[in-house]
N, CA, C and O atoms as CSV, one atom per row, in Angstrom:
chain,resi,resn,atom,element,x,y,z
A,1,MET,N,N,0.848,-1.182,0.000
A,1,MET,CA,C,0.000,0.000,0.000
A,1,MET,C,C,0.887,1.237,0.000
A,1,MET,O,O,1.848,1.303,0.767
A,2,PRO,N,N,0.581,2.231,-0.857
A,2,PRO,CA,C,1.419,3.423,-0.916
A,2,PRO,C,C,1.236,4.306,0.306
A,2,PRO,O,O,0.234,4.210,1.015
A,3,GLN,N,N,2.220,5.170,0.544
A,3,GLN,CA,C,2.160,6.141,1.626
A,3,GLN,C,C,1.061,7.167,1.325
A,3,GLN,O,O,0.730,7.375,0.158
A,4,PRO,N,N,0.485,7.815,2.350
A,4,PRO,CA,C,-0.595,8.777,2.112
A,4,PRO,C,C,-0.200,9.955,1.230
A,4,PRO,O,O,-1.042,10.477,0.500
A,5,ASP,N,N,1.076,10.392,1.277
A,5,ASP,CA,C,1.498,11.542,0.481
A,5,ASP,C,C,2.006,11.155,-0.910
A,5,ASP,O,O,2.499,12.014,-1.640
A,6,THR,N,N,1.896,9.894,-1.285
A,6,THR,CA,C,2.339,9.413,-2.584
A,6,THR,C,C,1.315,9.782,-3.653
A,6,THR,O,O,0.110,9.635,-3.452
A,7,LEU,N,N,1.810,10.260,-4.785
A,7,LEU,CA,C,0.923,10.545,-5.906
A,7,LEU,C,C,0.441,9.242,-6.516
A,7,LEU,O,O,1.214,8.295,-6.667
A,8,ARG,N,N,-0.838,9.193,-6.867
A,8,ARG,CA,C,-1.411,7.985,-7.453
A,8,ARG,C,C,-1.758,8.247,-8.919
A,8,ARG,O,O,-2.465,9.202,-9.242
A,9,LEU,N,N,-1.251,7.387,-9.793
A,9,LEU,CA,C,-1.526,7.460,-11.218
A,9,LEU,C,C,-2.223,6.175,-11.629
A,9,LEU,O,O,-1.704,5.084,-11.396
A,10,ALA,N,N,-3.389,6.297,-12.233
A,10,ALA,CA,C,-4.117,5.122,-12.713
A,10,ALA,C,C,-4.025,5.065,-14.230
A,10,ALA,O,O,-4.143,6.080,-14.916
A,11,ILE,N,N,-3.813,3.867,-14.735
A,11,ILE,CA,C,-3.746,3.630,-16.172
A,11,ILE,C,C,-4.861,2.649,-16.519
A,11,ILE,O,O,-4.942,1.558,-15.955
A,12,VAL,N,N,-5.710,3.048,-17.446
A,12,VAL,CA,C,-6.769,2.160,-17.921
A,12,VAL,C,C,-6.352,1.699,-19.315
A,12,VAL,O,O,-6.162,2.509,-20.221
A,13,HIS,N,N,-6.215,0.388,-19.468
A,13,HIS,CA,C,-5.756,-0.182,-20.741
A,13,HIS,C,C,-6.581,-1.417,-21.039
A,13,HIS,O,O,-6.388,-2.459,-20.413
A,14,TRP,N,N,-7.501,-1.313,-21.990
A,14,TRP,CA,C,-8.433,-2.387,-22.313
A,14,TRP,C,C,-7.721,-3.677,-22.717
A,14,TRP,O,O,-8.041,-4.740,-22.185
A,15,PHE,N,N,-6.781,-3.611,-23.629
A,15,PHE,CA,C,-6.086,-4.812,-24.092
A,15,PHE,C,C,-5.030,-5.234,-23.081
A,15,PHE,O,O,-4.513,-4.387,-22.351
A,16,PRO,N,N,-4.697,-6.520,-23.017
A,16,PRO,CA,C,-3.703,-6.999,-22.046
A,16,PRO,C,C,-2.354,-6.289,-22.220
A,16,PRO,O,O,-1.851,-6.172,-23.338
A,17,VAL,N,N,-1.780,-5.822,-21.122
A,17,VAL,CA,C,-0.512,-5.087,-21.189
A,17,VAL,C,C,0.630,-5.972,-21.671
A,17,VAL,O,O,1.639,-5.463,-22.158
A,18,GLU,N,N,0.488,-7.278,-21.543
A,18,GLU,CA,C,1.540,-8.196,-22.005
A,18,GLU,C,C,1.753,-8.094,-23.511
A,18,GLU,O,O,2.822,-8.453,-24.005
A,19,GLN,N,N,0.775,-7.621,-24.235
A,19,GLN,CA,C,0.853,-7.525,-25.690
A,19,GLN,C,C,1.303,-6.146,-26.170
A,19,GLN,O,O,1.400,-5.916,-27.376
A,20,TYR,N,N,1.580,-5.225,-25.242
A,20,TYR,CA,C,1.917,-3.850,-25.597
A,20,TYR,C,C,3.186,-3.386,-24.876
A,20,TYR,O,O,3.110,-2.859,-23.766
A,21,PRO,N,N,4.353,-3.580,-25.501
A,21,PRO,CA,C,5.624,-3.175,-24.875
A,21,PRO,C,C,5.694,-1.711,-24.456
A,21,PRO,O,O,6.313,-1.432,-23.428
A,22,PRO,N,N,5.097,-0.740,-25.186
A,22,PRO,CA,C,5.172,0.646,-24.699
A,22,PRO,C,C,4.511,0.823,-23.326
A,22,PRO,O,O,5.003,1.588,-22.497
A,23,VAL,N,N,3.414,0.129,-23.087
A,23,VAL,CA,C,2.751,0.211,-21.783
A,23,VAL,C,C,3.631,-0.445,-20.722
A,23,VAL,O,O,3.736,0.062,-19.605
A,24,GLN,N,N,4.256,-1.560,-21.059
A,24,GLN,CA,C,5.162,-2.219,-20.119
A,24,GLN,C,C,6.319,-1.303,-19.766
A,24,GLN,O,O,6.720,-1.229,-18.604
A,25,ASN,N,N,6.865,-0.599,-20.760
A,25,ASN,CA,C,7.964,0.337,-20.499
A,25,ASN,C,C,7.526,1.447,-19.548
A,25,ASN,O,O,8.265,1.818,-18.637
A,26,LEU,N,N,6.325,1.972,-19.763
A,26,LEU,CA,C,5.811,3.022,-18.880
A,26,LEU,C,C,5.634,2.487,-17.460
A,26,LEU,O,O,6.009,3.161,-16.500
A,27,LEU,N,N,5.079,1.309,-17.313
A,27,LEU,CA,C,4.885,0.732,-15.985
A,27,LEU,C,C,6.226,0.486,-15.287
A,27,LEU,O,O,6.341,0.693,-14.079
A,28,GLN,N,N,7.229,0.051,-16.032
A,28,GLN,CA,C,8.558,-0.137,-15.436
A,28,GLN,C,C,9.164,1.198,-15.025
A,28,GLN,O,O,9.851,1.278,-14.007
A,29,LEU,N,N,8.917,2.245,-15.804
A,29,LEU,CA,C,9.396,3.580,-15.448
A,29,LEU,C,C,8.710,4.070,-14.180
A,29,LEU,O,O,9.356,4.648,-13.307
A,30,LEU,N,N,7.410,3.844,-14.075
A,30,LEU,CA,C,6.677,4.234,-12.867
A,30,LEU,C,C,7.217,3.510,-11.642
A,30,LEU,O,O,7.233,4.069,-10.545
A,31,ALA,N,N,7.653,2.286,-11.820
A,31,ALA,CA,C,8.166,1.501,-10.698
A,31,ALA,C,C,9.441,2.102,-10.118
A,31,ALA,O,O,9.789,1.800,-8.977
A,32,THR,N,N,10.140,2.938,-10.864
A,32,THR,CA,C,11.385,3.542,-10.369
A,32,THR,C,C,11.138,4.835,-9.602
A,32,THR,O,O,12.041,5.338,-8.932
A,33,GLU,N,N,9.939,5.374,-9.690
A,33,GLU,CA,C,9.606,6.638,-9.031
A,33,GLU,C,C,9.112,6.385,-7.612
A,33,GLU,O,O,8.079,5.742,-7.424
A,34,ARG,N,N,9.822,6.873,-6.631
A,34,ARG,CA,C,9.442,6.648,-5.229
A,34,ARG,C,C,8.232,7.466,-4.801
A,34,ARG,O,O,7.478,7.042,-3.925
A,35,GLU,N,N,8.037,8.633,-5.409
A,35,GLU,CA,C,6.946,9.515,-5.016
A,35,GLU,C,C,5.642,9.176,-5.733
A,35,GLU,O,O,4.658,9.902,-5.597
A,36,LEU,N,N,5.625,8.106,-6.477
A,36,LEU,CA,C,4.493,7.771,-7.324
A,36,LEU,C,C,4.117,6.310,-7.157
A,36,LEU,O,O,4.986,5.442,-7.072
A,37,HIS,N,N,2.821,6.044,-7.110
A,37,HIS,CA,C,2.354,4.658,-7.118
A,37,HIS,C,C,1.398,4.504,-8.295
A,37,HIS,O,O,0.453,5.279,-8.445
A,38,GLY,N,N,1.649,3.514,-9.113
A,38,GLY,CA,C,0.837,3.290,-10.299
A,38,GLY,C,C,-0.162,2.166,-10.111
A,38,GLY,O,O,0.108,1.177,-9.428
A,39,TYR,N,N,-1.317,2.334,-10.727
A,39,TYR,CA,C,-2.352,1.314,-10.782
A,39,TYR,C,C,-2.680,1.098,-12.246
A,39,TYR,O,O,-2.838,2.059,-12.999
A,40,CYS,N,N,-2.782,-0.140,-12.648
A,40,CYS,CA,C,-3.121,-0.451,-14.026
A,40,CYS,C,C,-4.355,-1.344,-14.031
A,40,CYS,O,O,-4.357,-2.424,-13.439
A,41,LEU,N,N,-5.392,-0.886,-14.700
A,41,LEU,CA,C,-6.627,-1.644,-14.848
A,41,LEU,C,C,-6.666,-2.146,-16.285
A,41,LEU,O,O,-6.714,-1.349,-17.222
A,42,THR,N,N,-6.647,-3.444,-16.459
A,42,THR,CA,C,-6.507,-4.027,-17.789
A,42,THR,C,C,-7.274,-5.337,-17.873
A,42,THR,O,O,-7.977,-5.719,-16.938
A,43,THR,N,N,-7.132,-6.018,-18.994
A,43,THR,CA,C,-7.739,-7.331,-19.153
A,43,THR,C,C,-6.657,-8.399,-19.087
A,43,THR,O,O,-5.473,-8.119,-19.270
A,44,ALA,N,N,-7.085,-9.620,-18.824
A,44,ALA,CA,C,-6.147,-10.739,-18.675
A,44,ALA,C,C,-5.610,-11.170,-20.040
A,44,ALA,O,O,-6.300,-11.096,-21.056
A,45,ASN,N,N,-4.399,-11.606,-20.027
A,45,ASN,CA,C,-3.733,-12.089,-21.219
A,45,ASN,C,C,-4.347,-13.429,-21.634
A,45,ASN,O,O,-4.437,-14.349,-20.822
A,46,ASP,N,N,-4.760,-13.533,-22.875
A,46,ASP,CA,C,-5.354,-14.786,-23.358
A,46,ASP,C,C,-4.496,-15.462,-24.421
A,46,ASP,O,O,-4.967,-16.357,-25.123
A,47,ARG,N,N,-3.240,-15.039,-24.542
A,47,ARG,CA,C,-2.366,-15.589,-25.581
A,47,ARG,C,C,-1.195,-16.401,-25.036
A,47,ARG,O,O,-0.264,-16.724,-25.774
A,48,GLY,N,N,-1.238,-16.726,-23.766
A,48,GLY,CA,C,-0.199,-17.579,-23.198
A,48,GLY,C,C,1.093,-16.868,-22.838
A,48,GLY,O,O,2.070,-17.535,-22.497
A,49,LEU,N,N,1.141,-15.556,-22.898
A,49,LEU,CA,C,2.337,-14.812,-22.503
A,49,LEU,C,C,2.419,-14.770,-20.983
A,49,LEU,O,O,1.388,-14.793,-20.312
A,50,PRO,N,N,3.635,-14.707,-20.426
A,50,PRO,CA,C,3.746,-14.615,-18.966
A,50,PRO,C,C,3.164,-13.292,-18.470
A,50,PRO,O,O,3.279,-12.263,-19.137
A,51,ASP,N,N,2.541,-13.331,-17.297
A,51,ASP,CA,C,1.961,-12.122,-16.714
A,51,ASP,C,C,3.046,-11.095,-16.435
A,51,ASP,O,O,4.097,-11.420,-15.884
A,52,PHE,N,N,2.784,-9.865,-16.816
A,52,PHE,CA,C,3.713,-8.761,-16.577
A,52,PHE,C,C,3.505,-8.240,-15.166
A,52,PHE,O,O,2.374,-8.164,-14.686
A,53,ALA,N,N,4.589,-7.883,-14.506
A,53,ALA,CA,C,4.524,-7.293,-13.172
A,53,ALA,C,C,5.638,-6.256,-13.041
A,53,ALA,O,O,6.711,-6.407,-13.623
A,54,ALA,N,N,5.372,-5.214,-12.279
A,54,ALA,CA,C,6.369,-4.183,-11.990
A,54,ALA,C,C,6.196,-3.760,-10.536
A,54,ALA,O,O,5.075,-3.635,-10.043
A,55,ALA,N,N,7.323,-3.540,-9.853
A,55,ALA,CA,C,7.274,-3.105,-8.454
A,55,ALA,C,C,6.584,-1.751,-8.369
A,55,ALA,O,O,6.676,-0.944,-9.294
A,56,GLN,N,N,5.897,-1.502,-7.268
A,56,GLN,CA,C,5.171,-0.253,-7.000
A,56,GLN,C,C,4.059,0.025,-8.009
A,56,GLN,O,O,3.557,1.146,-8.078
A,57,VAL,N,N,3.672,-0.975,-8.784
A,57,VAL,CA,C,2.560,-0.828,-9.714
A,57,VAL,C,C,1.593,-1.975,-9.434
A,57,VAL,O,O,1.965,-3.145,-9.521
A,58,THR,N,N,0.377,-1.640,-9.105
A,58,THR,CA,C,-0.655,-2.634,-8.854
A,58,THR,C,C,-1.409,-2.861,-10.157
A,58,THR,O,O,-1.992,-1.932,-10.715
A,59,ILE,N,N,-1.393,-4.093,-10.634
A,59,ILE,CA,C,-2.073,-4.432,-11.884
A,59,ILE,C,C,-3.281,-5.302,-11.553
A,59,ILE,O,O,-3.150,-6.363,-10.944
A,60,GLU,N,N,-4.447,-4.840,-11.960
A,60,GLU,CA,C,-5.681,-5.598,-11.769
A,60,GLU,C,C,-6.217,-5.972,-13.144
A,60,GLU,O,O,-6.259,-5.146,-14.055
A,61,ARG,N,N,-6.627,-7.232,-13.279
A,61,ARG,CA,C,-7.070,-7.735,-14.575
A,61,ARG,C,C,-8.493,-8.285,-14.522
A,61,ARG,O,O,-8.910,-8.895,-13.537
A,62,ARG,N,N,-9.220,-8.053,-15.605
A,62,ARG,CA,C,-10.529,-8.668,-15.839
A,62,ARG,C,C,-10.371,-9.646,-16.998
A,62,ARG,O,O,-9.438,-9.507,-17.788
A,63,PRO,N,N,-11.251,-10.621,-17.118
A,63,PRO,CA,C,-11.143,-11.551,-18.253
A,63,PRO,C,C,-11.296,-10.811,-19.586
A,63,PRO,O,O,-12.116,-9.903,-19.720
A,64,PHE,N,N,-10.495,-11.219,-20.554
A,64,PHE,CA,C,-10.586,-10.659,-21.902
A,64,PHE,C,C,-11.660,-11.424,-22.672
A,64,PHE,O,O,-11.702,-12.652,-22.589
A,65,PRO,N,N,-12.530,-10.741,-23.418
A,65,PRO,CA,C,-13.583,-11.437,-24.162
A,65,PRO,C,C,-13.022,-12.187,-25.372
A,65,PRO,O,O,-13.014,-11.666,-26.487
A,66,SER,N,N,-12.569,-13.376,-25.146
A,66,SER,CA,C,-11.945,-14.201,-26.177
A,66,SER,C,C,-12.987,-14.765,-27.136
A,66,SER,O,O,-14.152,-14.927,-26.774
A,67,ARG,N,N,-12.564,-15.059,-28.347
A,67,ARG,CA,C,-13.465,-15.647,-29.344
A,67,ARG,C,C,-13.900,-17.060,-28.977
A,67,ARG,O,O,-14.857,-17.583,-29.547
A,68,THR,N,N,-13.214,-17.671,-28.041
A,68,THR,CA,C,-13.606,-19.018,-27.611
A,68,THR,C,C,-14.795,-18.996,-26.656
A,68,THR,O,O,-15.384,-20.039,-26.374
A,69,MET,N,N,-15.148,-17.823,-26.163
A,69,MET,CA,C,-16.287,-17.680,-25.248
A,69,MET,C,C,-17.576,-17.520,-26.052
A,69,MET,O,O,-17.550,-17.203,-27.241
A,70,GLY,N,N,-18.682,-17.741,-25.389
A,70,GLY,CA,C,-19.975,-17.527,-26.023
A,70,GLY,C,C,-20.221,-16.056,-26.299
A,70,GLY,O,O,-19.614,-15.187,-25.674
A,71,ARG,N,N,-21.103,-15.785,-27.228
A,71,ARG,CA,C,-21.366,-14.415,-27.655
A,71,ARG,C,C,-21.886,-13.542,-26.510
A,71,ARG,O,O,-21.430,-12.411,-26.341
A,72,LEU,N,N,-22.828,-14.053,-25.729
A,72,LEU,CA,C,-23.383,-13.256,-24.635
A,72,LEU,C,C,-22.341,-12.945,-23.569
A,72,LEU,O,O,-22.319,-11.838,-23.031
A,73,LEU,N,N,-21.484,-13.901,-23.260
A,73,LEU,CA,C,-20.417,-13.657,-22.287
A,73,LEU,C,C,-19.439,-12.616,-22.809
A,73,LEU,O,O,-19.000,-11.745,-22.059
A,74,ARG,N,N,-19.095,-12.700,-24.084
A,74,ARG,CA,C,-18.187,-11.707,-24.673
A,74,ARG,C,C,-18.802,-10.310,-24.617
A,74,ARG,O,O,-18.116,-9.343,-24.286
A,75,ILE,N,N,-20.071,-10.202,-24.935
A,75,ILE,CA,C,-20.742,-8.900,-24.874
A,75,ILE,C,C,-20.755,-8.378,-23.436
A,75,ILE,O,O,-20.506,-7.197,-23.194
A,76,TRP,N,N,-21.047,-9.266,-22.490
A,76,TRP,CA,C,-21.054,-8.867,-21.084
A,76,TRP,C,C,-19.676,-8.358,-20.654
A,76,TRP,O,O,-19.576,-7.317,-20.004
A,77,LEU,N,N,-18.619,-9.082,-21.011
A,77,LEU,CA,C,-17.270,-8.665,-20.630
A,77,LEU,C,C,-16.894,-7.341,-21.291
A,77,LEU,O,O,-16.226,-6.504,-20.683
A,78,LEU,N,N,-17.317,-7.160,-22.515
A,78,LEU,CA,C,-17.035,-5.916,-23.230
A,78,LEU,C,C,-17.725,-4.733,-22.566
A,78,LEU,O,O,-17.123,-3.673,-22.396
A,79,LEU,N,N,-18.982,-4.912,-22.192
A,79,LEU,CA,C,-19.742,-3.812,-21.592
A,79,LEU,C,C,-19.429,-3.592,-20.114
A,79,LEU,O,O,-19.569,-2.478,-19.611
A,80,SER,N,N,-19.008,-4.639,-19.420
A,80,SER,CA,C,-18.766,-4.501,-17.984
A,80,SER,C,C,-17.387,-3.932,-17.659
A,80,SER,O,O,-17.183,-3.436,-16.551
A,81,PHE,N,N,-16.439,-3.989,-18.585
A,81,PHE,CA,C,-15.096,-3.467,-18.295
A,81,PHE,C,C,-15.118,-1.989,-17.906
A,81,PHE,O,O,-14.524,-1.632,-16.889
A,82,PRO,N,N,-15.779,-1.114,-18.672
A,82,PRO,CA,C,-15.777,0.310,-18.268
A,82,PRO,C,C,-16.424,0.538,-16.904
A,82,PRO,O,O,-15.965,1.380,-16.132
A,83,ILE,N,N,-17.479,-0.203,-16.610
A,83,ILE,CA,C,-18.144,-0.054,-15.308
A,83,ILE,C,C,-17.217,-0.508,-14.194
A,83,ILE,O,O,-17.067,0.180,-13.184
A,84,TRP,N,N,-16.597,-1.668,-14.377
A,84,TRP,CA,C,-15.655,-2.192,-13.380
A,84,TRP,C,C,-14.498,-1.218,-13.182
A,84,TRP,O,O,-14.127,-0.909,-12.049
A,85,ALA,N,N,-13.930,-0.736,-14.286
A,85,ALA,CA,C,-12.787,0.181,-14.188
A,85,ALA,C,C,-13.190,1.480,-13.485
A,85,ALA,O,O,-12.435,2.001,-12.664
A,86,CYS,N,N,-14.358,1.992,-13.799
A,86,CYS,CA,C,-14.816,3.223,-13.160
A,86,CYS,C,C,-15.019,3.017,-11.658
A,86,CYS,O,O,-14.636,3.873,-10.861
A,87,LEU,N,N,-15.608,1.909,-11.272
A,87,LEU,CA,C,-15.777,1.613,-9.847
A,87,LEU,C,C,-14.434,1.483,-9.143
A,87,LEU,O,O,-14.274,1.957,-8.018
A,88,ARG,N,N,-13.471,0.846,-9.794
A,88,ARG,CA,C,-12.122,0.719,-9.218
A,88,ARG,C,C,-11.473,2.097,-9.084
A,88,ARG,O,O,-10.787,2.367,-8.098
A,89,LEU,N,N,-11.686,2.960,-10.062
A,89,LEU,CA,C,-11.118,4.313,-9.996
A,89,LEU,C,C,-11.695,5.086,-8.819
A,89,LEU,O,O,-10.970,5.822,-8.150
A,90,PHE,N,N,-12.989,4.930,-8.556
A,90,PHE,CA,C,-13.578,5.605,-7.395
A,90,PHE,C,C,-12.970,5.101,-6.103
A,90,PHE,O,O,-12.818,5.866,-5.150
A,91,ARG,N,N,-12.624,3.841,-6.055
A,91,ARG,CA,C,-11.997,3.296,-4.846
A,91,ARG,C,C,-10.549,3.764,-4.717
A,91,ARG,O,O,-10.097,4.076,-3.615
A,92,LEU,N,N,-9.811,3.815,-5.843
A,92,LEU,CA,C,-8.389,4.190,-5.828
A,92,LEU,C,C,-8.196,5.701,-5.687
A,92,LEU,O,O,-7.206,6.143,-5.105
A,93,ARG,N,N,-9.122,6.491,-6.209
A,93,ARG,CA,C,-9.049,7.949,-6.192
A,93,ARG,C,C,-7.687,8.475,-6.675
A,93,ARG,O,O,-6.967,9.114,-5.908
A,94,PRO,N,N,-7.336,8.212,-7.927
A,94,PRO,CA,C,-6.033,8.659,-8.438
A,94,PRO,C,C,-5.972,10.171,-8.614
A,94,PRO,O,O,-6.992,10.831,-8.814
A,95,HIS,N,N,-4.761,10.704,-8.536
A,95,HIS,CA,C,-4.523,12.126,-8.791
A,95,HIS,C,C,-4.533,12.404,-10.294
A,95,HIS,O,O,-4.914,13.489,-10.733
A,96,ALA,N,N,-4.107,11.407,-11.076
A,96,ALA,CA,C,-4.078,11.533,-12.533
A,96,ALA,C,C,-4.512,10.208,-13.148
A,96,ALA,O,O,-4.308,9.135,-12.580
A,97,LEU,N,N,-5.112,10.319,-14.316
A,97,LEU,CA,C,-5.648,9.158,-15.025
A,97,LEU,C,C,-5.129,9.170,-16.449
A,97,LEU,O,O,-5.159,10.200,-17.122
A,98,LEU,N,N,-4.655,8.028,-16.904
A,98,LEU,CA,C,-4.094,7.920,-18.240
A,98,LEU,C,C,-4.767,6.767,-18.956
A,98,LEU,O,O,-4.970,5.702,-18.374
A,99,TYR,N,N,-5.116,6.975,-20.221
A,99,TYR,CA,C,-5.597,5.848,-21.015
A,99,TYR,C,C,-4.952,5.889,-22.384
A,99,TYR,O,O,-4.576,6.954,-22.874
A,100,PHE,N,N,-4.824,4.716,-23.003
A,100,PHE,CA,C,-4.051,4.586,-24.229
A,100,PHE,C,C,-4.890,4.469,-25.489
A,100,PHE,O,O,-4.546,5.062,-26.512
A,101,GLU,N,N,-5.975,3.724,-25.439
A,101,GLU,CA,C,-6.715,3.464,-26.660
A,101,GLU,C,C,-8.184,3.819,-26.475
A,101,GLU,O,O,-8.648,3.932,-25.340
A,102,PRO,N,N,-8.926,3.997,-27.566
A,102,PRO,CA,C,-10.336,4.393,-27.456
A,102,PRO,C,C,-11.189,3.419,-26.651
A,102,PRO,O,O,-12.185,3.829,-26.055
A,103,HIS,N,N,-10.825,2.156,-26.621
A,103,HIS,CA,C,-11.591,1.160,-25.865
A,103,HIS,C,C,-11.636,1.499,-24.372
A,103,HIS,O,O,-12.562,1.090,-23.671
A,104,SER,N,N,-10.653,2.234,-23.893
A,104,SER,CA,C,-10.549,2.562,-22.473
A,104,SER,C,C,-11.178,3.905,-22.123
A,104,SER,O,O,-11.265,4.260,-20.947
A,105,SER,N,N,-11.611,4.643,-23.117
A,105,SER,CA,C,-12.062,6.009,-22.867
A,105,SER,C,C,-13.364,6.093,-22.073
A,105,SER,O,O,-13.546,7.042,-21.310
A,106,ALA,N,N,-14.262,5.145,-22.227
A,106,ALA,CA,C,-15.556,5.218,-21.531
A,106,ALA,C,C,-15.363,5.277,-20.016
A,106,ALA,O,O,-15.980,6.101,-19.341
A,107,ALA,N,N,-14.517,4.413,-19.489
A,107,ALA,CA,C,-14.276,4.410,-18.039
A,107,ALA,C,C,-13.632,5.710,-17.590
A,107,ALA,O,O,-14.000,6.266,-16.555
A,108,ALA,N,N,-12.675,6.194,-18.362
A,108,ALA,CA,C,-11.972,7.424,-17.996
A,108,ALA,C,C,-12.925,8.617,-17.975
A,108,ALA,O,O,-12.926,9.389,-17.016
A,109,PHE,N,N,-13.722,8.773,-19.004
A,109,PHE,CA,C,-14.606,9.929,-19.067
A,109,PHE,C,C,-15.749,9.837,-18.062
A,109,PHE,O,O,-16.178,10.858,-17.524
A,110,LEU,N,N,-16.239,8.651,-17.805
A,110,LEU,CA,C,-17.275,8.490,-16.788
A,110,LEU,C,C,-16.728,8.896,-15.417
A,110,LEU,O,O,-17.406,9.581,-14.652
A,111,TYR,N,N,-15.506,8.471,-15.116
A,111,TYR,CA,C,-14.885,8.844,-13.841
A,111,TYR,C,C,-14.661,10.355,-13.765
A,111,TYR,O,O,-14.911,10.969,-12.728
A,112,LEU,N,N,-14.193,10.951,-14.857
A,112,LEU,CA,C,-13.903,12.389,-14.852
A,112,LEU,C,C,-15.166,13.240,-14.748
A,112,LEU,O,O,-15.121,14.339,-14.195
A,113,LEU,N,N,-16.281,12.755,-15.266
A,113,LEU,CA,C,-17.536,13.496,-15.115
A,113,LEU,C,C,-17.911,13.659,-13.646
A,113,LEU,O,O,-18.455,14.687,-13.243
A,114,LEU,N,N,-17.615,12.635,-12.852
A,114,LEU,CA,C,-17.985,12.643,-11.443
A,114,LEU,C,C,-16.844,13.084,-10.528
A,114,LEU,O,O,-17.056,13.306,-9.336
A,115,ASN,N,N,-15.647,13.209,-11.074
A,115,ASN,CA,C,-14.487,13.629,-10.296
A,115,ASN,C,C,-13.636,14.569,-11.155
A,115,ASN,O,O,-12.566,14.171,-11.616
A,116,PRO,N,N,-14.086,15.803,-11.379
A,116,PRO,CA,C,-13.381,16.705,-12.290
A,116,PRO,C,C,-12.012,17.164,-11.792
A,116,PRO,O,O,-11.262,17.755,-12.569
A,117,GLY,N,N,-11.657,16.922,-10.544
A,117,GLY,CA,C,-10.357,17.334,-10.024
A,117,GLY,C,C,-9.211,16.446,-10.484
A,117,GLY,O,O,-8.047,16.799,-10.299
A,118,CYS,N,N,-9.516,15.321,-11.067
A,118,CYS,CA,C,-8.483,14.387,-11.536
A,118,CYS,C,C,-7.950,14.878,-12.882
A,118,CYS,O,O,-8.712,15.354,-13.724
A,119,ARG,N,N,-6.647,14.760,-13.072
A,119,ARG,CA,C,-6.034,15.137,-14.342
A,119,ARG,C,C,-6.133,13.982,-15.326
A,119,ARG,O,O,-5.982,12.820,-14.947
A,120,LEU,N,N,-6.386,14.301,-16.580
A,120,LEU,CA,C,-6.508,13.285,-17.612
A,120,LEU,C,C,-5.338,13.381,-18.580
A,120,LEU,O,O,-5.005,14.464,-19.061
A,121,LEU,N,N,-4.720,12.245,-18.859
A,121,LEU,CA,C,-3.638,12.152,-19.831
A,121,LEU,C,C,-4.052,11.105,-20.864
A,121,LEU,O,O,-4.440,9.993,-20.505
A,122,ILE,N,N,-3.969,11.461,-22.139
A,122,ILE,CA,C,-4.373,10.546,-23.205
A,122,ILE,C,C,-3.157,10.257,-24.061
A,122,ILE,O,O,-2.500,11.178,-24.546
A,123,LEU,N,N,-2.856,8.982,-24.250
A,123,LEU,CA,C,-1.743,8.591,-25.135
A,123,LEU,C,C,-2.255,7.769,-26.276
A,123,LEU,O,O,-1.476,7.345,-27.130
């Protein structure tokens, strides 16, 4: 758990971070910053890659809607990710929020509508 005076940065990334080296590089960079604690909300890797981890970065994963799943389950996972991520953001209360792709924007904007004091970074 981070110290109370530590800055909190949340990253919302719909696709598994294991498949995106730029996101992994950013998370590793965040792990070197003592005054910062990172949170990453993402989906689980479904391609057999080893789970990515970085010190001082908490990574939470939801199931990825794989083509091997039924259609209704895939739709549910697709629609529930922004709601889950937004609820997690309310619990984490980050100072800044970053998202990478359009798939992640719904959770970010929903959170910002209800918490306008949070800074938004879009990559």
